[in-house]
C-alpha positions as CSV (number, residue, x, y, z in Angstrom):
1,M,266.2,323.0,85.0
2,W,268.8,323.9,87.5
3,K,269.1,327.6,88.4
4,R,272.5,329.1,89.0
5,R,272.7,331.0,92.3
6,K,274.8,334.1,92.6
7,R,277.2,334.2,95.5
8,V,276.7,337.3,97.7
9,R,280.0,338.8,98.7
10,S,280.6,341.1,101.6
11,A,281.2,344.7,100.5
12,V,283.8,345.1,103.3
13,P,287.1,343.4,102.6
14,V,288.5,341.4,105.5
15,P,291.8,342.8,106.8
16,L,294.6,340.3,106.2
17,E,297.9,339.7,107.9
18,L,301.0,337.9,106.6
19,C,302.8,335.2,108.7
20,D,306.5,336.1,109.2
21,L,307.4,332.4,109.0
22,C,305.3,330.8,106.2
23,A,304.0,333.9,104.3
24,L,300.4,332.6,104.6
25,T,297.8,335.3,104.6
26,F,295.0,335.1,107.1
27,P,292.4,337.3,108.9
28,A,294.0,339.9,111.1
29,D,291.9,339.0,114.1
30,E,293.6,335.5,114.1
31,A,297.1,336.9,114.3
32,V,299.5,336.0,117.0
33,R,301.8,339.0,117.6
34,G,304.7,339.8,119.9
35,Y,308.1,341.5,120.1
36,V,311.4,339.8,119.7
37,P,314.9,341.3,120.4
38,D,316.5,342.5,117.2
39,S,319.4,344.9,117.1
40,S,318.6,345.9,113.5
41,A,315.2,347.2,114.4
42,V,314.4,350.8,115.3
43,H,310.9,352.3,115.5
44,P,310.4,355.3,113.1
45,T,309.1,357.5,115.9
46,E,309.2,355.8,119.3
47,D,312.7,355.3,120.8
48,W,311.6,352.9,123.5
49,F,310.8,350.3,120.9
50,D,314.3,350.4,119.5
51,G,315.9,346.9,119.5
52,L,312.5,345.2,119.4
53,R,310.9,343.8,116.3
54,L,307.1,343.2,116.1
55,V,306.5,339.8,114.5
56,T,303.2,338.3,113.3
57,A,302.4,334.7,112.9
58,C,299.4,332.6,111.8
59,G,299.4,330.6,115.0
60,E,301.2,329.9,118.3
61,A,303.5,327.2,116.7
62,H,304.7,329.6,114.0
63,F,305.1,332.4,116.5
64,A,307.3,330.1,118.7
65,A,309.4,329.2,115.6
66,V,310.0,332.9,114.8
67,Q,310.9,333.6,118.4
68,E,313.4,330.7,118.3
69,R,315.0,332.1,115.1
70,Y,315.5,335.5,116.8
71,R,316.8,333.8,120.0
72,H,319.8,332.5,118.1
73,R,320.5,335.8,116.3
74,P,323.2,337.8,118.1
75,F,322.1,341.2,119.5
76,V,324.9,343.6,118.4
77,Q,324.8,346.9,120.2
78,E,326.7,348.7,117.5
79,E,324.1,347.5,114.9
80,L,321.4,349.1,117.0
81,W,323.4,352.3,117.4
82,A,324.0,352.4,113.6
83,A,320.2,352.0,113.0
84,K,319.5,354.9,115.4
85,I,322.1,357.1,113.6
86,D,320.5,356.2,110.2
87,R,317.1,357.2,111.6
88,A,318.5,360.5,112.8
89,L,320.2,361.2,109.5
90,S,317.1,360.3,107.5
91,G,315.1,363.0,109.3
92,G,314.2,366.3,107.8
93,T,316.7,368.6,109.6
94,P,320.3,367.9,108.7
95,V,322.8,367.0,111.5
96,L,326.0,368.9,111.2
97,T,327.9,368.1,114.4
98,M,328.7,365.1,116.6
99,G,326.9,366.9,119.4
100,Q,323.7,367.3,117.4
101,L,323.9,363.6,116.4
102,G,324.3,362.7,120.0
103,C,321.3,364.8,121.0
104,R,319.1,363.1,118.3
105,T,320.2,359.6,119.1
106,G,321.0,359.6,122.8
107,L,324.4,358.2,122.0
108,H,327.8,359.5,123.2
109,A,330.7,360.2,120.8
110,P,332.5,356.9,121.5
111,E,329.2,355.0,120.8
112,I,328.7,356.9,117.5
113,R,332.2,356.1,116.4
114,R,331.8,352.4,117.2
115,A,328.5,352.4,115.3
116,I,330.0,354.1,112.2
117,A,332.9,351.6,112.3
118,W,330.4,348.7,112.6
119,H,328.4,350.1,109.7
120,N,331.4,350.6,107.5
121,A,332.6,347.0,108.2
122,H,329.2,345.5,107.4
123,R,327.9,347.5,104.4
124,P,327.8,345.7,101.0
125,H,330.9,346.2,98.9
126,G,330.7,347.7,95.5
127,P,329.5,351.0,94.1
128,Q,327.3,352.9,96.5
129,P,324.5,355.0,95.1
């Protein structure tokens, strides 16, 4: 008679990544990663990464395709400024003045006004929560 063998599985799960192009999951150590310019991206804590989006791909070809997509996306300075303002306003301590907002974002009053105008022009229409 044939005996059925049990498969032995590793007790430690393999960390997985998700390809930003095809949504394939694959082992994290096979990931191709890099930054692409994106005016909608701000880092939660590190200002020097603002305007850069970390992308992950399952291979060099998919990474190149993701880079190409972002190469054709316009970089809008007001969008980046609006994202910086959103990050500042989402923090724990409330911002009460334009000066305080400028200190938290590194922006000057004209830039803040342009960012607010851009945000208002691009927000979805309809009831806001």
